[in-house]
C-alpha positions as CSV (number, residue, x, y, z in Angstrom):
1,M,26.8,26.6,-2.7
2,L,23.9,24.6,-1.2
3,V,24.1,23.1,2.4
4,S,22.2,20.7,4.0
5,A,19.5,22.2,6.5
6,T,21.2,20.1,9.6
7,E,23.4,22.5,10.9
8,M,21.3,25.5,10.6
9,L,18.6,24.0,12.2
10,K,20.3,22.3,15.3
11,K,21.8,25.7,15.5
12,A,18.3,27.2,15.4
13,K,17.4,24.5,18.1
14,A,20.2,25.7,20.7
15,G,19.7,29.0,20.0
16,H,16.0,29.3,20.7
17,Y,15.1,30.8,17.0
18,A,13.8,29.4,14.2
19,V,14.8,29.2,10.2
20,G,12.0,30.0,7.8
21,Q,11.1,27.7,4.6
22,F,9.8,30.2,2.1
23,N,8.4,27.9,-1.0
24,I,9.1,29.1,-4.5
25,N,7.4,29.4,-7.5
26,N,9.4,31.1,-9.9
27,L,12.6,33.2,-10.7
28,E,10.9,36.4,-8.9
29,W,10.5,34.0,-5.9
30,T,13.8,32.9,-5.6
31,K,15.3,36.1,-6.3
32,A,13.1,38.0,-3.5
33,I,13.8,35.4,-0.9
34,L,17.3,35.0,-1.6
35,Q,18.2,38.8,-1.4
36,T,15.9,39.1,1.7
37,A,18.0,36.9,3.3
38,Q,21.2,38.0,2.4
39,E,20.2,41.7,3.7
40,C,18.9,40.0,6.9
41,N,21.9,37.8,7.7
42,S,19.6,35.0,7.9
43,P,20.1,31.3,7.0
44,V,17.3,30.3,4.5
45,I,15.3,27.5,3.0
46,L,13.9,27.3,-0.6
47,G,11.1,24.8,-0.6
48,V,10.0,23.4,-3.6
49,S,6.8,21.5,-3.5
50,E,6.3,18.6,-6.6
51,G,3.8,20.9,-7.8
52,A,6.0,23.6,-8.4
53,G,8.9,21.7,-9.2
54,K,6.8,20.4,-12.1
55,Y,5.4,23.8,-13.1
56,M,8.8,25.2,-13.2
57,T,9.7,22.2,-15.9
58,G,11.4,20.0,-13.4
59,Y,13.9,19.7,-10.3
60,K,17.3,20.1,-12.7
61,T,15.7,23.5,-14.0
62,V,15.3,24.5,-10.1
63,V,18.5,23.5,-9.1
64,G,20.7,25.4,-12.5
65,M,18.3,28.4,-11.3
66,V,19.4,28.5,-7.7
67,N,23.1,27.4,-8.3
68,G,23.5,30.3,-10.7
69,M,21.8,32.7,-8.4
70,L,24.0,32.0,-5.5
71,E,27.1,32.8,-7.2
72,E,25.8,35.8,-9.6
73,M,23.9,37.5,-6.5
74,N,27.0,36.6,-4.2
75,I,24.9,34.7,-1.6
76,T,27.1,34.1,1.6
77,V,24.3,33.2,3.7
78,P,23.5,29.6,4.4
79,V,20.6,28.2,1.6
80,A,19.3,24.9,1.5
81,L,17.3,23.8,-1.4
82,H,14.1,21.7,0.2
83,L,11.8,19.1,-1.6
84,D,8.6,20.4,0.3
85,H,6.0,17.0,1.0
86,G,7.6,14.9,-1.7
87,S,6.7,11.5,-2.8
88,Y,9.0,8.6,-2.6
89,E,9.4,8.9,-6.5
90,G,10.0,12.5,-6.2
91,C,12.6,12.2,-3.5
92,L,14.9,10.0,-5.5
93,K,14.6,12.6,-8.5
94,C,16.2,15.3,-6.1
95,V,19.0,13.5,-5.0
96,E,19.5,13.0,-8.8
97,A,19.1,16.6,-9.5
98,G,21.0,17.9,-6.8
99,F,18.8,19.4,-4.0
100,S,20.0,19.4,-0.6
101,S,17.8,18.3,1.5
102,I,14.3,16.5,1.1
103,M,11.1,15.7,2.8
104,F,9.7,12.6,2.4
105,D,5.8,12.8,3.6
106,G,5.2,8.9,4.5
107,S,2.2,10.2,6.5
108,H,-0.8,9.0,4.4
109,Y,1.3,5.5,4.9
110,P,0.7,3.0,7.5
111,I,3.4,3.7,9.9
112,E,5.2,0.5,9.1
113,E,6.1,1.5,5.6
114,N,6.4,5.3,6.4
115,V,9.2,4.0,9.1
116,A,10.2,1.2,5.6
117,K,10.7,4.2,3.0
118,T,12.2,6.9,5.5
119,K,14.7,4.0,6.3
120,E,15.8,3.9,3.0
121,L,16.1,7.6,2.3
122,V,17.7,7.9,5.5
123,K,20.9,5.6,4.1
124,I,20.3,7.6,0.9
125,C,20.6,11.4,2.6
126,A,23.6,10.0,4.4
127,E,25.6,9.1,1.2
128,H,24.9,12.6,-0.5
129,G,25.2,15.0,2.5
130,M,21.7,15.5,2.6
131,S,19.1,16.3,5.2
132,L,16.0,14.7,5.7
133,E,12.5,15.7,7.3
134,A,9.7,13.3,7.9
135,E,6.2,13.4,8.7
136,V,4.2,12.1,11.3
137,G,0.0,12.9,11.4
138,S,-1.2,14.6,8.3
139,I,-1.1,18.7,8.6
140,G,-4.7,20.0,7.6
141,G,-5.6,22.1,4.7
142,E,-4.6,21.3,1.3
143,E,-1.4,20.8,0.0
144,D,-1.6,19.9,-4.0
145,G,-5.0,18.6,-3.7
146,V,-4.6,16.3,-0.8
147,V,-6.7,18.0,1.9
148,G,-6.5,17.0,5.9
149,A,-8.2,18.5,8.8
150,G,-5.4,19.7,11.3
151,E,-4.9,16.5,13.5
152,C,-2.4,15.6,15.9
153,A,0.4,13.4,15.8
154,D,0.8,10.2,17.9
155,P,3.7,11.4,20.1
156,N,4.9,7.9,20.4
157,E,4.8,7.5,16.6
158,C,6.9,10.4,16.5
159,K,9.5,8.9,18.4
160,M,9.7,6.1,16.5
161,I,10.5,7.8,12.9
162,A,13.1,10.4,14.8
163,D,14.8,7.5,15.9
164,L,15.3,6.2,12.5
165,G,18.0,8.9,12.1
166,I,16.0,11.1,10.2
167,D,17.7,15.0,10.4
168,F,14.0,17.0,11.4
169,L,10.8,16.0,12.0
170,A,7.2,17.7,11.2
171,A,4.8,16.5,13.2
172,G,0.8,17.5,12.9
173,I,-0.1,19.9,16.0
174,G,-3.4,21.0,14.7
175,N,-1.7,23.0,12.3
176,I,-3.3,23.5,8.5
177,H,-1.8,24.9,5.1
178,G,-3.6,28.0,3.4
179,K,-5.6,30.1,5.2
180,Y,-6.8,29.1,8.7
181,P,-10.6,28.9,9.3
182,A,-12.5,30.9,11.8
183,N,-13.4,28.1,13.7
184,W,-9.7,26.7,14.3
185,Q,-8.5,25.6,17.3
186,G,-5.0,26.6,17.4
187,L,-2.0,24.7,18.1
188,S,-1.8,22.3,20.6
189,F,1.2,22.9,22.9
190,E,0.2,20.2,24.8
191,T,1.3,17.6,21.9
192,L,3.9,19.8,21.0
193,D,5.4,19.4,24.2
194,A,5.2,15.6,24.2
195,I,6.8,15.2,21.0
196,Q,9.8,17.5,22.1
197,Q,10.1,15.4,25.5
198,L,10.3,12.1,23.5
199,T,12.6,13.5,20.6
200,G,14.8,15.6,22.7
201,E,17.5,17.8,20.3
202,M,15.9,16.6,17.3
203,P,14.7,20.3,15.2
204,L,10.8,20.4,15.0
205,V,8.8,21.6,11.9
206,L,5.6,23.7,11.7
207,H,3.9,23.7,8.3
208,G,1.2,26.0,7.6
209,G,2.8,29.0,8.9
210,T,1.1,31.4,7.4
211,G,-1.7,32.9,9.6
212,I,-0.7,31.6,12.9
213,P,-0.4,34.5,15.5
214,A,2.9,35.6,16.3
215,D,2.5,34.6,20.0
216,M,1.8,31.1,19.2
217,I,5.1,31.1,16.7
218,K,7.0,32.6,19.8
219,K,5.8,29.6,22.1
220,A,6.3,26.8,19.6
221,I,9.8,28.1,18.8
222,D,10.4,27.8,23.0
223,L,9.0,24.2,22.8
224,G,11.7,23.2,19.7
225,V,10.2,24.3,16.7
226,S,13.0,25.4,14.7
227,K,11.6,25.4,11.2
228,I,8.8,27.2,9.8
229,N,7.1,26.8,6.4
230,V,5.6,30.1,4.9
231,N,3.9,29.9,1.4
232,T,0.4,30.9,1.0
233,E,1.5,34.4,3.0
234,C,4.3,35.1,0.1
235,Q,1.8,34.4,-2.3
236,L,-1.2,36.3,-1.3
237,A,1.5,39.6,-0.6
238,F,2.6,39.1,-4.6
239,A,-0.9,38.8,-5.4
240,A,-2.0,42.0,-3.4
241,A,0.6,44.3,-4.8
242,T,0.2,43.0,-8.5
243,R,-3.3,43.7,-8.5
244,E,-2.9,47.4,-7.3
245,Y,-0.4,47.8,-9.9
246,V,-3.0,46.5,-12.2
247,E,-6.0,48.6,-10.9
248,A,-4.1,51.9,-10.3
249,G,-3.8,51.1,-14.2
250,K,0.4,51.6,-14.1
251,D,0.7,48.5,-16.6
252,Q,-0.6,51.1,-19.0
253,Q,1.4,53.7,-18.8
254,G,4.7,54.0,-20.6
255,K,6.4,50.5,-20.3
256,G,4.4,49.7,-17.5
257,Y,3.5,46.3,-19.1
258,D,7.0,45.2,-19.3
259,P,7.0,42.3,-16.8
260,R,10.2,43.6,-15.3
261,K,7.8,46.5,-14.2
262,L,4.9,44.6,-13.9
263,L,6.4,42.0,-11.6
264,A,8.2,44.3,-9.4
265,P,5.6,45.4,-6.8
266,G,5.0,41.7,-6.4
267,A,8.9,40.8,-5.3
268,E,9.0,43.6,-3.3
269,A,5.8,42.6,-1.3
270,I,7.4,38.9,-1.3
271,K,10.6,40.2,0.5
272,A,8.6,42.5,3.0
273,T,6.8,39.3,4.1
274,V,9.9,37.1,4.3
275,K,11.9,40.0,6.3
276,E,8.9,40.3,8.5
277,K,8.9,36.5,9.4
278,M,12.8,36.2,9.4
279,E,12.6,38.9,12.2
280,L,9.7,36.9,13.8
281,F,11.3,33.7,13.7
282,G,14.7,35.5,15.3
283,S,16.8,34.4,12.3
284,V,18.1,37.9,11.6
285,N,22.1,38.0,12.3
286,K,22.5,34.2,12.5
287,A,24.1,33.2,9.2
């Protein structure tokens, strides 16, 4: 059964580790991530962007698939199904569809409007036993067509949003979605530290976990980051393994063209990536 992410992230914050949010795009992705979480005895958050939700034909399809898998695969570790970078309307749709957690990305609104809309969603989530993530200061890189430069959030604005009753907060600390450019300045631990001091117990979220060096990830966890989002890295691993399979001509041997065979190396590559991240984040055996 799906759970909200509140409990798992409070435990992570207290225990100085982080829970990974791995974005899903289809059945293979979902199955690979759930298998790995169960094998690693780790809590996990399945992230769904609005674009991926649309690709999978809608949020009800996603909820049906995930709930079915939890049952059929006998998944016993805590699993949250979370809308990633949701619009206000998208959040309402996911509440209705049966998600257990949502992220409202109001970072592009003036702070007053971000506050007003977040307040509404705090009430709605409380009624449904869901967890709510909010965002302050845009995360750089491209997220469903929106490009940001990796700016740092204002710690006082972070406190303002944190105090509205949300469950965890994503704050820009120089991180970006996608691949990091060669001239990237690195994470601003100064900003993270200032935010953490003002927001206290609140679990903080690091977006754009792909390509951040391991030592920076560990330092971010020490400074209160309890949720780390990974998406691009799984996509790159899947693509590389699939390319290798096709370039070796395996799709032309026997029934190698069968999608179950064609997609298997990619799924294994996702599992390996997720396992590596869970080990790095420290969530193994924390279920």
